Structure formats: C-alpha cells, structure tokens
TIVEXNU-817600 format. One line per 3 residues: number of its first residue (from 1); for each residue x, y, z of N, C-alpha, C, O. Coordinates in steps of 0.2 Angstrom, whole numbers, plus 5000, padded with zeros to 4 digits. Layout:
% TIVEXNU-817600
NUM = X/Y/Z/X/Y/Z/X/Y/Z/X/Y/Z; ...
***
This chain:
% TIVEXNU-817600
1 = 5545/6220/4837/5545/6226/4833/5543/6232/4837/5538/6232/4840; 5547/6238/4836/5546/6244/4840/5539/6247/4838/5537/6247/4832; 5536/6251/4843/5531/6255/4841/5533/6260/4836/5538/6263/4836
4 = 5528/6262/4831/5529/6267/4826/5531/6274/4830/5527/6275/4835; 5535/6278/4828/5537/6284/4830/5531/6289/4828/5529/6289/4823; 5529/6293/4833/5524/6298/4831/5528/6304/4829/5531/6308/4832
7 = 5527/6305/4822/5530/6311/4819/5526/6317/4818/5528/6321/4814; 5520/6317/4821/5516/6322/4820/5519/6329/4822/5519/6334/4819; 5521/6329/4829/5525/6335/4831/5522/6342/4830/5518/6342/4826
10 = 5523/6347/4834/5521/6354/4832/5527/6357/4829/5532/6359/4833; 5527/6358/4823/5533/6362/4820/5532/6369/4821/5526/6371/4822; 5537/6373/4820/5536/6380/4821/5540/6384/4815/5545/6381/4812
13 = 5537/6389/4813/5539/6393/4807/5538/6400/4809/5533/6403/4810; 5544/6404/4808/5543/6411/4810/5540/6413/4817/5537/6417/4818; 5542/6408/4822/5540/6409/4828/5533/6407/4830/5531/6408/4836
16 = 5529/6405/4825/5522/6403/4826/5521/6396/4825/5523/6393/4821; 5517/6393/4830/5516/6386/4829/5511/6384/4823/5507/6387/4822; 5513/6379/4820/5510/6376/4814/5505/6371/4816/5506/6368/4821
19 = 5500/6370/4812/5495/6364/4814/5499/6358/4814/5503/6356/4810; 5496/6353/4819/5499/6347/4819/5498/6343/4812/5492/6343/4810; 5503/6339/4810/5502/6335/4804/5503/6328/4805/5505/6326/4810
22 = 5500/6324/4800/5501/6316/4801/5501/6314/4793/5499/6317/4789; 5503/6308/4793/5503/6304/4786/5497/6301/4786/5495/6296/4790; 5492/6303/4781/5486/6300/4780/5486/6296/4774/5488/6298/4769
25 = 5483/6290/4774/5483/6286/4768/5478/6288/4764/5479/6289/4758; 5472/6288/4766/5466/6291/4762/5460/6292/4767/5460/6290/4773; 5455/6296/4764/5449/6297/4768/5443/6295/4763/5442/6297/4758
28 = 5440/6290/4766/5434/6287/4762/5427/6290/4765/5426/6291/4771; 5423/6292/4760/5417/6295/4761/5411/6290/4762/5411/6285/4758; 5406/6291/4766/5400/6288/4766/5401/6280/4766/5398/6277/4762
31 = 5405/6278/4771/5406/6271/4772/5400/6268/4777/5399/6271/4782; 5397/6262/4775/5392/6259/4779/5395/6254/4783/5391/6250/4787; 5401/6252/4783/5404/6246/4786/5409/6247/4792/5412/6242/4794
34 = 5410/6253/4794/5415/6255/4799/5412/6258/4805/5415/6263/4808; 5406/6255/4807/5403/6258/4813/5395/6259/4811/5393/6258/4806; 5391/6262/4816/5384/6263/4815/5383/6269/4810/5387/6274/4810
37 = 5378/6268/4806/5376/6274/4801/5381/6275/4796/5386/6270/4795; 5381/6280/4792/5386/6282/4787/5391/6286/4790/5390/6290/4794; 5398/6284/4788/5403/6286/4791/5409/6289/4786/5409/6286/4781
40 = 5413/6294/4789/5419/6295/4785/5424/6292/4789/5425/6292/4795; 5428/6288/4785/5434/6284/4788/5441/6287/4786/5442/6288/4780; 5444/6289/4791/5451/6292/4790/5456/6286/4791/5457/6284/4797
43 = 5460/6284/4786/5465/6279/4786/5472/6282/4788/5474/6286/4784; 5475/6280/4793/5482/6283/4795/5487/6278/4792/5486/6272/4791; 5493/6281/4790/5498/6276/4788/5503/6275/4794/5504/6279/4799
46 = 5506/6269/4794/5511/6267/4799/5508/6261/4803/5502/6263/4806; 5511/6256/4804/5508/6250/4808/5514/6246/4810/5518/6244/4806; 5515/6244/4817/5520/6240/4819/5519/6233/4818/5523/6228/4819
49 = 5512/6231/4817/5511/6224/4816/5512/6222/4808/5512/6226/4804; 5513/6215/4807/5514/6213/4801/5510/6207/4800/5512/6201/4799; 5503/6208/4800/5498/6202/4800/5499/6199/4793/5499/6203/4788
52 = 5499/6192/4792/5500/6189/4786/5494/6190/4781/5495/6190/4775; 5488/6192/4784/5482/6192/4780/5480/6200/4779/5475/6201/4777; 5485/6204/4781/5483/6212/4780/5480/6213/4774/5483/6212/4768
55 = 5475/6217/4774/5471/6219/4767/5473/6226/4765/5471/6228/4760; 5477/6229/4769/5479/6236/4767/5487/6237/4768/5489/6240/4772; 5491/6233/4764/5498/6233/4765/5501/6240/4763/5507/6242/4766
58 = 5497/6245/4760/5499/6251/4759/5499/6256/4765/5502/6261/4765; 5496/6253/4770/5496/6257/4777/5501/6255/4781/5502/6258/4787; 5506/6250/4780/5511/6248/4785/5516/6253/4786/5518/6254/4792
61 = 5519/6256/4781/5525/6260/4781/5522/6267/4783/5517/6269/4780; 5525/6271/4787/5523/6278/4788/5524/6282/4782/5520/6287/4781; 5530/6281/4779/5532/6286/4773/5527/6284/4767/5524/6279/4766
64 = 5526/6289/4763/5523/6288/4756/5526/6282/4752/5532/6281/4753; 5522/6279/4748/5524/6273/4744/5522/6274/4737/5516/6276/4736; 5526/6273/4732/5525/6273/4725/5521/6266/4723/5524/6261/4725
67 = 5516/6267/4719/5513/6261/4717/5512/6261/4709/5512/6266/4706; 5511/6255/4706/5511/6254/4699/5506/6249/4697/5506/6244/4699; 5501/6252/4693/5496/6247/4690/5497/6246/4683/5496/6250/4678
70 = 5500/6240/4681/5502/6238/4674/5497/6238/4669/5498/6240/4664; 5491/6237/4671/5485/6237/4667/5483/6243/4664/5481/6244/4658; 5485/6249/4667/5484/6255/4665/5490/6258/4661/5489/6263/4658
73 = 5496/6255/4662/5502/6258/4659/5502/6258/4651/5500/6253/4648; 5503/6263/4648/5504/6264/4640/5511/6263/4638/5512/6264/4632; 5516/6262/4642/5523/6261/4641/5525/6267/4637/5529/6267/4632
76 = 5523/6273/4639/5525/6280/4635/5532/6282/4637/5536/6285/4633; 5535/6279/4643/5541/6281/4645/5543/6288/4648/5548/6289/4650; 5537/6292/4649/5538/6298/4652/5541/6298/4659/5545/6302/4661
79 = 5538/6293/4663/5541/6292/4670/5548/6291/4670/5551/6293/4675; 5550/6286/4666/5557/6284/4666/5562/6291/4665/5567/6291/4668; 5560/6295/4660/5564/6301/4658/5564/6306/4664/5568/6309/4665
82 = 5558/6306/4668/5557/6311/4673/5560/6309/4680/5562/6314/4684; 5562/6303/4681/5564/6301/4688/5571/6304/4689/5576/6302/4685; 5572/6308/4694/5578/6311/4696/5583/6306/4699/5589/6307/4699
85 = 5580/6300/4701/5585/6295/4705/5586/6289/4700/5590/6285/4702; 5584/6290/4694/5585/6284/4689/5583/6277/4692/5586/6272/4691; 5577/6278/4695/5574/6272/4699/5569/6268/4694/5567/6263/4696
88 = 5568/6270/4688/5563/6267/4684/5566/6265/4677/5570/6269/4675; 5564/6259/4675/5567/6258/4668/5562/6253/4665/5558/6249/4669; 5562/6252/4659/5557/6247/4655/5561/6241/4653/5567/6242/4651
91 = 5557/6236/4652/5561/6230/4650/5556/6225/4646/5550/6226/4647; 5559/6221/4642/5555/6216/4638/5551/6219/4633/5551/6225/4632; 5548/6215/4629/5544/6217/4623/5538/6221/4625/5536/6226/4621
94 = 5536/6220/4631/5530/6224/4633/5532/6231/4636/5527/6235/4638; 5538/6232/4637/5541/6238/4640/5538/6239/4647/5536/6245/4649; 5536/6234/4651/5534/6234/4657/5539/6238/4662/5545/6237/4661
97 = 5536/6242/4666/5540/6246/4670/5543/6242/4676/5539/6239/4680; 5549/6243/4678/5552/6240/4683/5554/6246/4688/5557/6251/4686; 5553/6245/4694/5554/6250/4699/5560/6248/4704/5559/6243/4707
100 = 5565/6252/4705/5570/6250/4709/5569/6254/4716/5570/6260/4717; 5565/6250/4720/5563/6254/4726/5568/6256/4731/5567/6260/4736; 5574/6253/4730/5580/6255/4735/5582/6262/4733/5584/6266/4737
103 = 5581/6264/4726/5583/6270/4724/5578/6276/4724/5579/6281/4725; 5571/6273/4724/5566/6278/4723/5565/6282/4730/5566/6279/4735; 5564/6288/4729/5564/6293/4735/5556/6295/4736/5555/6300/4740
106 = 5552/6292/4732/5545/6294/4732/5543/6301/4732/5539/6304/4735; 5547/6304/4727/5546/6312/4726/5539/6313/4722/5536/6318/4723; 5536/6308/4719/5530/6308/4715/5530/6312/4708/5525/6313/4705
109 = 5536/6313/4706/5537/6316/4700/5534/6312/4694/5531/6314/4690; 5536/6306/4694/5534/6301/4689/5526/6300/4689/5523/6300/4684; 5523/6300/4695/5516/6300/4695/5512/6306/4693/5507/6306/4689
112 = 5515/6312/4694/5513/6318/4691/5512/6318/4684/5508/6321/4681; 5517/6315/4680/5518/6315/4673/5515/6310/4670/5514/6309/4663; 5512/6305/4673/5509/6299/4670/5503/6300/4667/5498/6302/4671
115 = 5502/6300/4661/5495/6302/4658/5490/6297/4659/5484/6299/4659; 5491/6291/4660/5486/6285/4661/5485/6284/4669/5481/6280/4671; 5489/6288/4673/5488/6287/4680/5490/6279/4682/5487/6277/4687
118 = 5494/6276/4679/5497/6270/4681/5501/6270/4687/5502/6265/4691; 5504/6276/4688/5508/6277/4694/5505/6282/4699/5501/6286/4697; 5506/6281/4705/5503/6285/4710/5507/6284/4717/5511/6280/4717
121 = 5505/6288/4722/5508/6288/4728/5503/6287/4734/5498/6290/4734; 5504/6282/4738/5500/6280/4744/5502/6285/4749/5508/6284/4751; 5498/6289/4752/5499/6293/4758/5500/6300/4756/5503/6302/4751
124 = 5498/6304/4761/5498/6312/4760/5499/6315/4767/5496/6313/4772; 5503/6320/4768/5504/6323/4774/5499/6328/4774/5498/6333/4770; 5494/6328/4780/5489/6333/4780/5489/6336/4788/5491/6332/4792
127 = 5486/6341/4788/5485/6344/4795/5478/6342/4798/5474/6340/4794; 5477/6344/4804/5471/6342/4807/5465/6346/4804/5460/6343/4803; 5467/6352/4802/5462/6357/4799/5460/6354/4793/5454/6354/4791
130 = 5464/6351/4789/5463/6349/4782/5458/6343/4782/5453/6342/4779; 5460/6338/4787/5456/6332/4788/5449/6334/4791/5444/6331/4788; 5449/6338/4796/5442/6340/4799/5438/6343/4793/5432/6343/4794
133 = 5441/6347/4789/5437/6351/4784/5433/6345/4779/5428/6346/4777; 5437/6340/4778/5434/6335/4774/5428/6331/4778/5423/6329/4775; 5429/6330/4784/5424/6327/4788/5418/6331/4789/5413/6328/4788
136 = 5419/6337/4790/5413/6342/4791/5409/6342/4784/5403/6344/4785; 5411/6341/4779/5407/6341/4772/5402/6336/4773/5397/6336/4769; 5403/6331/4777/5398/6325/4777/5393/6325/4783/5390/6320/4784
139 = 5393/6331/4786/5389/6331/4793/5382/6330/4792/5379/6326/4796; 5379/6331/4786/5372/6330/4785/5370/6323/4784/5365/6320/4787; 5375/6319/4782/5374/6311/4782/5375/6308/4789/5371/6303/4790
142 = 5379/6311/4793/5379/6309/4800/5373/6310/4803/5370/6305/4807; 5370/6316/4802/5364/6318/4806/5358/6313/4804/5354/6311/4809; 5357/6312/4798/5351/6308/4796/5352/6300/4797/5347/6296/4797
145 = 5359/6298/4797/5360/6290/4798/5362/6288/4804/5362/6282/4806; 5363/6293/4809/5366/6291/4815/5374/6289/4815/5376/6286/4819; 5377/6292/4810/5384/6290/4808/5389/6295/4811/5387/6298/4816
148 = 5395/6295/4808/5400/6299/4811/5407/6298/4808/5407/6296/4802; 5412/6298/4812/5419/6297/4810/5422/6291/4813/5421/6290/4819; 5426/6287/4809/5430/6282/4811/5437/6283/4809/5438/6284/4803
151 = 5442/6282/4814/5449/6282/4813/5451/6275/4812/5450/6271/4816; 5455/6274/4806/5457/6267/4805/5464/6268/4803/5468/6273/4803; 5467/6262/4800/5474/6262/4798/5476/6256/4793/5471/6254/4790
154 = 5482/6254/4794/5487/6256/4798/5485/6256/4805/5481/6252/4807; 5489/6260/4809/5488/6260/4816/5487/6267/4819/5492/6271/4818; 5481/6269/4821/5480/6276/4823/5485/6278/4829/5487/6284/4829
157 = 5487/6273/4833/5491/6275/4839/5498/6277/4837/5502/6280/4841; 5500/6276/4831/5507/6278/4828/5507/6285/4828/5512/6288/4829; 5501/6289/4827/5501/6296/4827/5495/6298/4832/5491/6302/4830
160 = 5496/6296/4838/5491/6297/4843/5490/6305/4844/5484/6306/4846; 5495/6309/4845/5493/6316/4846/5489/6319/4841/5484/6323/4843; 5490/6318/4835/5486/6320/4829/5479/6317/4830/5474/6321/4829
163 = 5478/6311/4831/5472/6308/4832/5468/6311/4837/5462/6312/4837; 5471/6312/4843/5468/6316/4849/5465/6322/4847/5459/6324/4848; 5469/6326/4843/5467/6333/4841/5461/6333/4836/5456/6337/4836
166 = 5461/6328/4832/5456/6327/4827/5450/6325/4830/5444/6327/4828; 5450/6320/4835/5444/6318/4838/5441/6323/4842/5435/6324/4843; 5445/6327/4845/5443/6333/4849/5439/6338/4845/5434/6340/4847
169 = 5441/6339/4839/5438/6343/4834/5431/6340/4832/5427/6344/4831; 5431/6334/4831/5425/6331/4829/5420/6331/4835/5414/6333/4834; 5422/6330/4841/5417/6331/4847/5415/6338/4848/5409/6339/4850
172 = 5419/6343/4846/5417/6350/4847/5411/6351/4842/5407/6356/4843; 5411/6347/4836/5406/6348/4831/5400/6344/4832/5396/6343/4828; 5400/6340/4838/5395/6335/4839/5394/6329/4835/5389/6326/4834
175 = 5400/6327/4832/5401/6321/4828/5402/6315/4832/5407/6315/4836; 5399/6309/4831/5400/6303/4834/5407/6300/4832/5408/6301/4826; 5411/6298/4836/5418/6296/4835/5419/6288/4836/5416/6286/4842
178 = 5422/6285/4832/5425/6278/4833/5432/6278/4831/5434/6282/4827; 5435/6272/4833/5442/6271/4830/5443/6263/4830/5441/6260/4834; 5448/6261/4826/5450/6254/4826/5457/6255/4829/5462/6258/4826
181 = 5458/6251/4835/5465/6252/4839/5468/6245/4839/5464/6240/4841; 5474/6245/4838/5478/6238/4838/5480/6237/4845/5482/6231/4847; 5480/6242/4850/5482/6241/4857/5489/6239/4858/5491/6236/4864
184 = 5493/6240/4853/5500/6238/4854/5504/6244/4856/5504/6249/4853; 5508/6243/4862/5513/6249/4864/5511/6252/4870/5507/6249/4874; 5513/6258/4871/5512/6262/4878/5504/6263/4879/5501/6266/4874
187 = 5502/6262/4885/5495/6263/4886/5493/6270/4886/5487/6272/4885; 5498/6274/4887/5497/6282/4888/5494/6284/4881/5490/6289/4881; 5496/6281/4875/5493/6283/4869/5486/6281/4868/5482/6285/4865
190 = 5484/6276/4871/5477/6274/4871/5473/6278/4876/5468/6281/4874; 5476/6279/4882/5472/6283/4887/5470/6290/4884/5465/6293/4886; 5475/6293/4880/5474/6300/4878/5468/6301/4873/5465/6306/4872
193 = 5466/6295/4870/5461/6295/4865/5454/6293/4868/5449/6295/4865; 5454/6289/4873/5448/6286/4876/5442/6292/4877/5436/6291/4876; 5444/6298/4880/5439/6303/4882/5435/6305/4876/5430/6308/4877
196 = 5438/6305/4870/5435/6307/4864/5432/6302/4860/5430/6304/4854; 5432/6296/4862/5429/6290/4858/5422/6288/4861/5422/6286/4867; 5417/6288/4857/5411/6285/4859/5411/6278/4858/5407/6274/4862
199 = 5415/6275/4854/5416/6268/4854/5422/6266/4850/5425/6270/4847; 5425/6260/4851/5431/6258/4847/5431/6251/4846/5428/6247/4850; 5434/6249/4841/5435/6242/4839/5443/6239/4841/5447/6243/4841
202 = 5443/6233/4843/5450/6230/4845/5449/6223/4841/5445/6219/4843; 5454/6222/4837/5455/6215/4834/5459/6211/4839/5465/6212/4841; 5456/6205/4841/5460/6200/4844/5461/6194/4839/5457/6190/4838
205 = 5467/6194/4837/5469/6189/4832/5470/6182/4834/5467/6177/4832; 5474/6181/4839/5476/6175/4842/5477/6175/4849/5480/6180/4851; 5474/6170/4853/5476/6171/4860/5482/6168/4862/5485/6169/4867
208 = 5485/6163/4858/5491/6160/4860/5497/6164/4857/5497/6166/4852; 5501/6166/4862/5506/6171/4861/5511/6169/4855/5513/6173/4851; 5513/6163/4856/5518/6161/4851/5515/6161/4844/5519/6163/4839
211 = 5509/6159/4843/5506/6159/4836/5505/6166/4834/5505/6168/4828; 5503/6170/4839/5502/6178/4838/5508/6181/4835/5508/6184/4830; 5514/6179/4838/5520/6182/4835/5522/6179/4829/5525/6183/4824
214 = 5520/6173/4827/5522/6170/4821/5518/6173/4815/5521/6174/4810; 5512/6175/4816/5507/6177/4811/5507/6185/4811/5504/6188/4806; 5508/6188/4816/5508/6196/4816/5515/6199/4817/5515/6205/4816
217 = 5520/6196/4820/5526/6198/4821/5527/6202/4827/5533/6204/4829; 5522/6202/4832/5523/6205/4838/5519/6201/4844/5515/6196/4842; 5522/6202/4850/5519/6199/4856/5512/6201/4857/5511/6207/4856
220 = 5508/6197/4860/5501/6199/4861/5499/6201/4868/5494/6203/4870; 5504/6200/4873/5503/6201/4880/5501/6208/4881/5497/6210/4885; 5505/6213/4878/5503/6220/4879/5497/6222/4876/5493/6226/4879
223 = 5495/6219/4870/5488/6220/4867/5483/6218/4872/5478/6222/4873; 5483/6212/4875/5478/6209/4879/5477/6214/4885/5472/6215/4888; 5483/6215/4888/5483/6219/4894/5480/6226/4893/5476/6229/4897
226 = 5482/6230/4888/5480/6236/4886/5472/6236/4885/5469/6241/4886; 5470/6231/4882/5463/6230/4880/5459/6230/4887/5453/6233/4887; 5461/6226/4892/5458/6225/4898/5458/6232/4901/5452/6234/4904
229 = 5463/6236/4901/5463/6242/4904/5458/6247/4901/5455/6251/4904; 5458/6247/4894/5454/6251/4890/5447/6250/4892/5442/6254/4892; 5445/6243/4893/5438/6241/4894/5436/6244/4901/5430/6246/4901
232 = 5440/6245/4905/5439/6248/4912/5438/6255/4912/5434/6258/4916; 5442/6258/4908/5443/6266/4907/5438/6269/4903/5437/6275/4903; 5435/6265/4898/5431/6268/4893/5424/6269/4895/5422/6266/4900
235 = 5420/6272/4891/5413/6272/4892/5409/6265/4892/5412/6261/4888; 5404/6264/4895/5401/6258/4895/5399/6256/4888/5396/6259/4884; 5400/6249/4887/5399/6246/4880/5402/6250/4874/5400/6249/4869
238 = 5408/6253/4876/5411/6256/4870/5416/6252/4866/5417/6253/4860; 5418/6246/4870/5422/6242/4867/5419/6236/4863/5414/6233/4865; 5421/6236/4856/5419/6230/4852/5425/6226/4850/5429/6228/4847
241 = 5424/6220/4851/5430/6215/4850/5428/6212/4843/5423/6209/4842; 5433/6211/4839/5432/6208/4832/5438/6203/4831/5444/6204/4834; 5437/6198/4828/5441/6193/4826/5441/6191/4819/5436/6189/4816
244 = 5447/6193/4815/5447/6191/4808/5448/6183/4808/5454/6181/4810; 5444/6180/4805/5444/6172/4805/5448/6170/4799/5445/6170/4794; 5453/6167/4800/5458/6165/4795/5459/6157/4795/5460/6154/4800
247 = 5458/6154/4789/5458/6147/4788/5465/6144/4791/5470/6147/4790; 5464/6139/4796/5470/6135/4798/5475/6140/4802/5481/6137/4804; 5473/6145/4804/5477/6150/4808/5474/6151/4815/5477/6150/4820
250 = 5468/6154/4815/5464/6156/4821/5457/6153/4821/5453/6156/4825; 5455/6149/4817/5448/6146/4816/5447/6140/4820/5442/6137/4819; 5451/6138/4825/5450/6132/4829/5445/6133/4834/5445/6139/4837
253 = 5442/6128/4837/5437/6129/4842/5441/6132/4848/5438/6135/4852; 5447/6129/4849/5451/6131/4855/5452/6139/4855/5451/6142/4860; 5454/6142/4850/5455/6149/4849/5449/6153/4850/5448/6158/4853
256 = 5443/6151/4847/5437/6154/4847/5434/6154/4854/5432/6159/4856; 5435/6148/4858/5432/6148/4865/5437/6153/4869/5434/6156/4873; 5443/6153/4868/5448/6157/4872/5447/6164/4871/5447/6168/4876
259 = 5445/6166/4865/5443/6173/4864/5437/6175/4868/5436/6180/4871; 5432/6171/4868/5426/6172/4871/5427/6172/4879/5424/6176/4882; 5431/6168/4881/5433/6168/4888/5436/6174/4890/5435/6177/4895
262 = 5441/6177/4886/5444/6183/4887/5439/6189/4887/5439/6193/4892; 5434/6189/4883/5429/6194/4883/5425/6194/4889/5423/6199/4891; 5423/6188/4891/5419/6188/4897/5422/6191/4903/5419/6193/4908
265 = 5429/6191/4903/5432/6194/4909/5434/6202/4908/5438/6205/4912; 5432/6205/4903/5433/6212/4902/5427/6216/4905/5422/6213/4906; 5429/6222/4908/5424/6226/4911/5418/6228/4907/5413/6228/4910
268 = 5419/6229/4901/5414/6230/4896/5415/6228/4889/5421/6229/4887; 5411/6224/4887/5411/6222/4880/5405/6222/4876/5400/6218/4878; 5404/6226/4871/5397/6227/4868/5396/6221/4864/5390/6219/4863
271 = 5401/6218/4861/5399/6213/4856/5406/6209/4854/5411/6212/4855; 5405/6203/4852/5411/6199/4849/5409/6197/4842/5404/6194/4841; 5413/6200/4837/5411/6199/4830/5417/6196/4827/5423/6197/4827
274 = 5415/6191/4823/5420/6187/4818/5419/6189/4811/5413/6189/4809; 5425/6190/4808/5425/6193/4801/5428/6188/4797/5434/6187/4797; 5425/6184/4792/5428/6179/4788/5433/6182/4783/5433/6187/4781
277 = 5439/6178/4783/5444/6180/4779/5443/6182/4772/5439/6178/4768; 5445/6187/4769/5444/6189/4762/5451/6191/4759/5456/6191/4762; 5451/6191/4752/5458/6192/4749/5458/6199/4745/5461/6200/4740
280 = 5454/6204/4748/5453/6210/4745/5460/6214/4744/5460/6219/4739; 5464/6213/4748/5471/6217/4747/5476/6214/4743/5481/6217/4742; 5475/6208/4740/5480/6205/4736/5482/6209/4730/5488/6209/4729
283 = 5478/6213/4727/5480/6217/4721/5485/6222/4723/5489/6224/4720; 5484/6225/4729/5488/6230/4732/5495/6228/4733/5500/6232/4732; 5496/6222/4735/5503/6219/4736/5506/6220/4729/5512/6222/4729
286 = 5503/6218/4724/5506/6218/4717/5508/6225/4715/5513/6226/4712; 5503/6229/4717/5505/6236/4715/5511/6239/4718/5515/6243/4716; 5512/6236/4724/5518/6238/4728/5524/6234/4727/5530/6235/4730
289 = 5524/6229/4722/5529/6225/4721/5531/6220/4726/5536/6218/4727; 5526/6218/4730/5526/6213/4735/5522/6207/4734/5518/6207/4730; 5525/6202/4737/5521/6195/4737/5516/6195/4742/5517/6197/4748
292 = 5510/6192/4741/5505/6191/4746/5506/6185/4750/5506/6180/4747; 5507/6185/4756/5509/6180/4760/5504/6174/4760/5506/6168/4761; 5498/6175/4759/5493/6170/4759/5490/6168/4753/5484/6167/4752
295 = 5494/6169/4747/5491/6168/4740/5487/6162/4739/5483/6162/4735; 5489/6156/4742/5486/6150/4741/5480/6149/4745/5477/6144/4745; 5478/6153/4750/5473/6152/4755/5466/6155/4752/5466/6161/4750
298 = 5461/6151/4751/5455/6153/4748/5451/6158/4753/5452/6157/4759; 5447/6162/4751/5442/6166/4755/5438/6162/4759/5436/6156/4757; 5435/6164/4765/5431/6161/4769/5424/6164/4768/5423/6170/4768
301 = 5419/6159/4766/5412/6162/4765/5409/6163/4772/5411/6161/4777; 5403/6167/4772/5399/6168/4777/5397/6162/4781/5397/6161/4787; 5395/6157/4777/5392/6151/4780/5398/6147/4783/5397/6144/4788
304 = 5404/6147/4780/5409/6143/4783/5411/6147/4790/5412/6143/4794; 5411/6153/4790/5412/6157/4796/5407/6155/4802/5409/6154/4807; 5401/6155/4800/5396/6153/4804/5397/6146/4807/5395/6145/4813
307 = 5399/6142/4803/5400/6135/4805/5406/6135/4811/5405/6131/4816; 5411/6139/4809/5416/6139/4814/5414/6142/4821/5416/6139/4826; 5410/6147/4820/5409/6151/4826/5403/6147/4830/5402/6149/4836
310 = 5400/6143/4827/5394/6139/4830/5396/6135/4836/5391/6133/4840; 5402/6135/4838/5405/6131/4844/5403/6135/4850/5403/6133/4856; 5401/6142/4849/5399/6146/4854/5391/6146/4855/5389/6150/4860
313 = 5387/6143/4851/5380/6143/4852/5377/6141/4858/5372/6144/4860; 5380/6136/4861/5377/6134/4867/5380/6137/4874/5378/6136/4879; 5384/6142/4873/5387/6146/4878/5382/6152/4880/5380/6155/4876
316 = 5381/6153/4886/5378/6159/4889/5383/6165/4890/5386/6165/4895; 5383/6169/4885/5388/6175/4886/5385/6181/4887/5379/6182/4886; 5388/6186/4890/5385/6192/4892/5385/6197/4886/5383/6203/4888
319 = 5387/6195/4880/5387/6200/4875/5385/6196/4869/5385/6190/4868; 5382/6199/4863/5380/6196/4857/5386/6193/4853/5392/6197/4854; 5386/6188/4850/5391/6185/4845/5388/6186/4838/5383/6184/4837
322 = 5393/6189/4834/5390/6191/4827/5395/6188/4822/5401/6186/4824; 5393/6187/4816/5397/6185/4810/5396/6190/4805/5390/6190/4802; 5400/6194/4803/5399/6200/4798/5393/6204/4800/5389/6205/4795
325 = 5392/6206/4806/5387/6210/4808/5380/6207/4810/5376/6210/4812; 5380/6200/4808/5373/6197/4810/5374/6192/4816/5379/6189/4817; 5369/6193/4820/5370/6189/4827/5369/6182/4825/5365/6179/4821
328 = 5374/6178/4828/5374/6171/4827/5368/6167/4830/5367/6161/4830
***
C-alpha cells in the first residue's frame, strides 16, 4: 500500500503564501495517557496501515468522513431533504437512516441541519496557526505537570511538512513535544521531525514480515529499518517502543522475545511497553458503516497481558519492560 500523499502544501492567494494546512481528526485536551504529564494530543487523518485491531478507523482516510449515530437519530428527515447528492434515505418502520457512501461527497450539509447531532463529520482542515492556538491555551497545564504536546493519528508522517512546522512552533514556545510514528515510508519524512521531538513512540506490531502484512496490510522491513535509523539519529532515550498485544496474533512467546531482541540492538531505547488489546474503537466502525474485523475477539485484561509478557522476566535487558505503564 503506498504512503499517504502529503497534501499540506503551501497554497498561494493573491501572490501571498498562505499558512500550511492539514487534515486534523481532532484535538484532545489534558490527556494523561499520551506521554509524561498532562498533554494536548493532535490527531492527524490519513494512514497507510490497515491494522485489524485499529481503534481509530476514522483516522484512516485523509478525507473527511460522515458518521451516523442511530441512537441519537429522531428520524425527522431533515438530512434526507437537505442532501444535494441524494445520498441519504430512510427505510423500515423505524425510519433508520441509510447512507450511500459512494454518492456522499462529505459536504456536511446534513450534519449542519441535524437537530439531534446524530450526523457529523470526522476531520477538519486546519492551519498550523489554528492548531498552535489551541495548544497554547493549555500552557499552564504543561508547566505544572511536566506535560506538553503529542502528535498522533492516523499517521503523522502522511502530513510531515505540517507536523514539522507545528512542532517547531511548539519548541519556540518551550513546549515538550512527542509523537506517535508508524515509521512506514521514506526516512526523510522521519528525519525532518526528529530535531523537534523530545521523545517519540513507535509501535512494533509483529516481527514476522508475512504475519505483519496479513494483519496490517504492509511490509514491516521498512518500519524496522527506519526505527533503527531513528534510534541512532534521535536524542538519547527518546525512543519508546510499544507493542499492542493482541490475542492469537502477536502474543506468542516467540514474538515477544523477538521484539525484545530487536530493541536490544537499537542505539537507544528508553522502554519496551506492552498494551493489552481493547475494543474501544468498535462503536466507531458502526458509525462509519463498517464491520469491525475482530468482533469476536475479547479484550485482554491487564493480568492476562502480564502473564504473556512474563516470559521476559528472567532476561537481563538494558531497558525497563512495562505493561500499560507499570514496570513488569
């Protein structure tokens, strides 16, 4: 699957350069779970991977996406009347809304008129200045908690030029910066961000390439090589490796040991953290009219994950091993 195109570009109007723009999924305020301290998390849209366990399916496509929450719908029919593409209609005794996503142009007209907010659009085009303005509103929380900004996705690297300018703006304001990087694609996109990152996360899903392609849709060789290069080029202990631990996919002792071996050979690795599988994104798939690939797979408890990762207990590793933030 090809790397997402960076559509941020520098547009011009009346001969003057306009601020760089990107498709932003959302901005979450005061998050305690995406790096040290309290953080503002900027979620980018667009991702070349198709992980079967993805918890943010609304971040995969670069373009805005219409969502529908049936529980909020009052079946008033205003959206059906307003749609210029005739992509909406009601059916059955309940008048449940049906969306023809091939016809839908995501203009947002239906969402604007929906009185119950059952319809909405994932994604918004924003400038660097607009995002930075939202970030700076939380400066006081960063100062007192040791927090900062985390860029997430989707895939930050799909819009790397925008991400670089945003990170540079944060550093100019003295804000601690982190990012979640998938490491897929051209290394140049990664290299342009590293000088502006105090730390970054990389998910290593599967060490076996065939299995990695099966469950994520892409080859892992570029990811592993880019991570090696980034470990050597980044600040000491900036790299944090994480593994989303999924039942019967990557939870085997062989894969867990292989990830640990890989981390031992990195120039710098602050920690290896395992995150037990959860199903928090399942509802969002339904809102988008999509089936959740792992619908029959139960969530993994913290204790179950600890048992899986305990195969590393007797190993003398140069970095701490954690499960959901707690040292094994």
